[in-house]
N, C-alpha and C positions, 0 to 999 in steps of 0.2 A: 644239315637238312637241305634237301634239294628243292629249289623253287624255280619254275619256268626255265630249266636248262642251266641255271647258275647255282653253284654250291654256296651255301651260307654255313659258316662255322664259327663257333665262339672262340674268344681269344685264348682261353685255357687249352681247349682241344687243338687249336691251331699251333700253339707253342709246342705241344707234344707231337704233332704230326707235320712239322714244317717241311722236312725233306720230301715227304710224300706229296704235300700240297704244291711245292715248287715244281716237282716232276709233272704233276697234273697241269699246272699253269703253263709250263713250257710246251705242253702238247696242245695248248689252245683253250683250256678250261678257264673260266672266270670264277674266282673264288672271293666271295665277300667275307671278310672277317668282321664279326659283330661283337659289340660290347654292350652288355645289358639289353640284348635284343635289337639294337640299332646298328646299322651299317657304320663301320669305323674305317675300314680300309679295303682296297681292292687289290687282289693279287692276280696278275695276268702275265702273259708272255712278254709284253713290252714290244711285240712286233706289230700289234694292232695300231692303226692310225685312222683318223677320220677321213682319209682320202685326199687331204690337202698336204702338200709339202711345205716346208718352211718358206720356200721362195714364193709359193702361191699366197701364203699369208702376208708376206711382205708386200707383194703386188696389191693385194686387197687393201691393206692399210694405206698404201700410196694413193690408190684411187679415192679412198675416203678423204684423205687430206686435200686432194685436188678439188673435190666437190665442196668441201667446207670453205666458207668465206671468212677470211680473217678480217676482223673489225679494225677500225681506225685506232683503237686503243691497244696498247701493248699489255701484256700480262702484268708487267711491273707496275704500270699506271693503275690497272684495275685493283691490284693488291693494295696500293697506296690509298685508293678511294675507299676500300673496305676497312682500312684502319682508322679512318676519320670518324 
């Protein structure tokens, strides 16, 4: 069933039409495979990305780490306190 530009298909029908679905996905379609009416898996081309490269994400994480203040206690000492 077609909903808002995205195809939704049940698992049984998806199994029987997998080759066709893969062809559609490779051309840019997004296909949700549903199980008992709920989304279970997304079939897409794999070319899509959110606009950030891996290096962009690494840089973002490094900035977050720089902004965070490390406390005087180490992780090991905090674990020990939690065990008491």
